[in-house]
C-alpha positions as CSV (number, residue, x, y, z in Angstrom):
1,M,-3.9,-42.2,-13.3
2,T,-6.8,-40.0,-14.1
3,D,-6.5,-36.4,-12.7
4,A,-10.0,-34.9,-12.4
5,G,-9.3,-31.6,-14.0
6,L,-7.9,-33.7,-17.4
7,L,-11.0,-35.7,-16.9
8,A,-13.4,-33.0,-17.0
9,K,-11.7,-31.3,-19.8
10,A,-11.8,-34.5,-21.7
11,T,-15.9,-35.0,-21.1
12,V,-16.3,-31.6,-22.3
13,W,-14.0,-32.0,-25.4
14,A,-16.1,-35.2,-26.2
15,A,-19.5,-33.5,-25.7
16,T,-18.7,-30.7,-27.9
17,D,-16.1,-31.8,-30.6
18,A,-17.7,-33.5,-33.6
19,S,-14.5,-36.3,-33.4
20,G,-16.5,-37.4,-29.8
21,E,-20.1,-37.8,-31.2
22,G,-21.3,-41.1,-30.5
23,Q,-17.5,-42.5,-29.1
24,A,-16.4,-43.9,-26.2
25,F,-12.4,-42.8,-25.1
26,N,-10.2,-43.9,-22.5
27,I,-8.9,-41.0,-20.1
28,A,-5.7,-41.4,-18.7
29,N,-3.0,-38.8,-17.4
30,G,-0.8,-39.9,-20.6
31,D,2.6,-40.6,-19.0
32,L,3.2,-44.0,-17.1
33,F,4.5,-44.6,-13.6
34,R,5.1,-47.7,-11.2
35,W,4.0,-47.6,-7.8
36,D,8.0,-48.7,-6.6
37,E,9.3,-45.6,-8.2
38,M,6.2,-42.9,-7.2
39,W,6.3,-44.3,-3.3
40,P,9.8,-42.7,-2.8
41,R,8.6,-39.1,-4.0
42,I,5.4,-39.3,-2.4
43,A,7.0,-40.1,0.9
44,A,9.5,-37.1,0.0
45,Y,7.0,-34.4,-0.3
46,F,6.0,-36.0,3.0
47,G,9.7,-35.7,4.6
48,M,9.4,-39.6,5.8
49,D,12.0,-42.4,4.9
50,V,10.5,-45.5,2.4
51,A,11.0,-49.0,3.6
52,P,11.1,-51.7,1.3
53,P,7.6,-53.2,-0.4
54,L,5.4,-55.3,2.8
55,Q,2.7,-56.9,1.5
56,M,-0.7,-56.5,3.4
57,S,-4.2,-55.5,3.8
58,L,-5.1,-51.9,4.4
59,A,-8.2,-52.5,5.7
60,T,-6.7,-55.2,8.0
61,V,-4.0,-53.0,9.1
62,M,-5.7,-49.5,9.5
63,A,-8.6,-51.0,11.3
64,D,-7.8,-49.5,14.6
65,K,-6.1,-46.9,13.5
66,E,-9.2,-43.9,14.3
67,A,-7.5,-43.3,17.5
68,L,-4.2,-42.3,16.1
69,W,-6.0,-40.2,13.1
70,N,-7.9,-38.1,16.2
71,E,-4.4,-37.8,17.9
72,M,-2.8,-36.6,14.5
73,S,-5.9,-34.3,13.9
74,A,-5.9,-32.9,17.0
75,R,-2.1,-32.1,17.0
76,Y,-2.2,-30.7,13.2
77,G,-5.3,-29.1,13.1
78,L,-7.1,-31.6,10.5
79,A,-10.7,-31.0,9.6
80,H,-11.7,-34.4,8.8
81,S,-12.8,-37.3,10.1
82,Y,-11.1,-40.7,9.7
83,E,-14.1,-41.8,7.8
84,E,-13.8,-39.1,5.6
85,V,-10.7,-39.2,4.6
86,S,-10.3,-43.1,4.4
87,C,-11.4,-46.4,2.0
88,W,-9.2,-49.0,2.9
89,N,-10.8,-51.6,0.8
90,F,-10.4,-49.7,-2.5
91,G,-6.7,-49.4,-1.6
92,D,-6.5,-52.8,-1.3
93,F,-7.7,-52.9,-4.8
94,V,-5.7,-50.7,-5.9
95,F,-2.4,-51.6,-4.4
96,G,-3.2,-55.2,-4.7
97,L,-3.0,-55.7,-8.4
98,D,0.0,-58.5,-9.1
99,Y,0.5,-56.9,-12.8
100,D,1.4,-53.1,-14.4
101,M,-1.8,-51.4,-15.3
102,F,-1.7,-49.2,-18.3
103,A,-4.5,-47.4,-19.9
104,D,-4.1,-46.7,-23.6
105,T,-5.2,-43.2,-24.5
106,S,-4.6,-43.5,-28.2
107,K,-7.6,-43.1,-29.6
108,S,-8.4,-40.3,-27.9
109,R,-5.3,-38.3,-29.2
110,R,-5.9,-39.8,-32.6
111,A,-9.4,-37.9,-32.3
112,G,-7.4,-34.8,-31.4
113,F,-7.2,-34.7,-27.4
114,H,-4.0,-34.2,-26.6
115,E,-3.9,-32.8,-23.0
116,Y,-2.3,-34.9,-20.2
117,V,-1.2,-34.4,-16.8
118,E,2.2,-35.9,-15.4
119,T,1.1,-37.6,-12.4
120,E,3.9,-36.9,-10.0
121,Q,2.8,-33.4,-10.3
122,M,-0.8,-34.5,-9.9
123,F,0.0,-35.7,-6.7
124,I,1.9,-32.9,-5.4
125,S,-0.7,-30.7,-6.3
126,I,-3.4,-32.5,-4.3
127,F,-1.2,-33.1,-1.7
128,D,-0.5,-29.3,-1.6
129,E,-4.5,-28.8,-2.0
130,F,-4.9,-31.4,1.2
131,R,-2.7,-29.6,3.6
132,K,-4.5,-25.9,2.9
133,R,-7.7,-27.7,3.2
134,K,-6.2,-29.5,6.5
135,I,-7.1,-32.9,5.4
136,V,-3.2,-33.8,5.9
137,P,-0.7,-32.4,7.9
């Protein structure tokens, strides 16, 4: 995971610090997590139970859910259309990996960029902002 604010800070750092000159850096939050451990935390935020994992295509399962989204939007006063908040093919890509994906950020740390973001807290902050903007209930 890469928090957008962290990526912005790293971009400014790489563009203005001499150690970044002519270099390419991999930027990620800096912690490690597994989705099977993150999902219960996300579910808890929304007050939901977690079921065992079930392999499925989000693009297929969510293809007919626009009417449900519209009902939720009316009930909770949400401000964005289904098309604005969904990209199920991207979700299929991200969640469809059959291996753990780890990003090595040691090059940027060796060069002097030491900031990190805790991924669970990043999600909580994003969800808080989504609620504030009436993107999710």
